[in-house]
N, C-alpha and C positions, 0 to 999 in steps of 0.2 A: 504494500500500500504506500502511496505517496504521502507527503506531509499533510496536505489538506484533507485527504480522505481519512487519514489516521485521526486528525483532530476532530473531524465530523463524527467519526465512530466513538471517540472518547466522550464527546458531548452527549451523544445518544445514550451511551451507557450511564452517564450521570443522571440523565432524565428518568431512567428506569431504576434508579437507585442502586446501580452496580458500581459503587464508588471506588472500591479497591481495584476492580478490573480496569476502570477508566484510568485511574492513577498509574497502573502498571504500563498500560499502553503508552501513556504520555512520558513516563520515565524512560521507556525503551526508545521513544522518539527523540528524547533529549540526548541520548548517547550519540546519535548521528547528527544532531543539530544543536550542539551545546551553546551556541551564541545567537540562535534565532530568537528574536524578541517575542514572536507569537507563541513559540513553543514554551519559552520561559513563562510567559503569562498564563498559558493553559496549565502548566505544571503547578504554578502557584495556586490557580483556581482549584486544582485537584486536592492539594493539601488543605486549602481553605475549607472546602466542603466536608473534609474528613475531620475538621476541628483542629488541625495543626497550624494555627494562625501564625506562630512565629516562623515556621518554615515557609509558609505562603508569602510572608512579608519579604523574605530575602529574594524569592523568585520574582515577585512583583517589582521590586527595586531593580533587579538585574534586567528585567524586560524593558523598563523605562530607560535604563542606562544604555541598553543595546539599540535604542532607537525606535521603540514601539510608537506607532502614530495612529492618527485617525480615531475611529470609533473604539478600537481596541485600547488605545491610550486613555480615552475617556473612561472606559469601564475599569481599566487597571487602576487609575488614580482613585476612583471611587472605592474599589475593593481594598486598595492599600490604606486609604483613609479610614474606612470602616474597620479594617484589621487593627490599625493602631488604636482606634477608640476601644475596640474589644479588649485589648491588653492593658488599657489604662493610660496610654500615652496620648492624652487628650490634646495637648498643645501641638504635637506632631500631626495628629489627625486634622486639627483645624488648619494647619499650614498646608497640608496636602490637598485637602478638600477645597480650600480657598484657591489653590493653584488650578484645580479642576474647574472651578467656577469661572476663573479668569480665562482659561484656555477654551472653555466650552460654555460661553455665557447663556446659551439657549437650553442648557441641560438642567431642568428643574430637579431631577433626582439628586444631582450633586449639591444643589442648594439645600435640599431637605436634609441630606446627610450632614452637610456643613452645620445646619441648625442643631442637629443632634450632638455634633461634636462641640459646638459652642455651649450647649446646655451642660454637657459633661465637664467642660473646661471652666465651669463656674462663670460663664457669661450668658446667663439666661435671657437678658434683655436682647442681646444680639440674636439669640435663637428665636425668640418670639417675633422680632422684626423680620427675620428671613422667612419664617413660616407665614406670617401675615402677607408679606410681599408675594410669595408664591401663590398663596390662596387667592389674593386679589387679581393676580395675573392669569389664573387658570380656571377659576370657578365659573360655572354657568348657573349656579344656584341663585335664583331671583331674590330670596330672602337675604342672602349675604350681599348681593349686588346692591340692594336697596340701601345698605349701610356702607358702601364702598368708600365714600368720601370720609366718613367718620373713622372707619378702620384705617384708612390711609393716614389720617392725622394721628391716630393713636399709636401706630407703629413707630412713629418718630417721637412720640411724647408719652412713653409708657409709664413714666413715674410722675407725670404731672398731676397735681392736686390743686383744685381751685377752691381757695378759701373765701367764703363769702363774707367774712367779718369785716 
């Protein structure tokens, strides 16, 4: 099997919960393509779904270093940020997910995961701002849209209290 077919097969195996088999196929592929960014990213994903987040992180970082680009880079940055958040490296998660948002400004998933990282990094105001911004940009809910201006104001004034005295 060629590289693309092997990766497709490994993804199919993951979808049917054959995680170890998927990982083995990808590790074998890595032996013949040790510096291929896509292969490194996929191997990282295999470790990630098996719960070996620390191992996944090293492969994600290697994939980025080796020049991963496009949609795969977008996904890898998100996975890497999520992984750092999972192991309690909240500042690193914020940094990586902020990079994902900057490189892929139209990707709302990166913004939502960045909000979670901000929450974990003890910056809940920024988390709420980001989530409100994503909500206001993506919702079709008429009830929420009726308050769009108010919510837009509050996202930038979360701690405002108006004292009537």
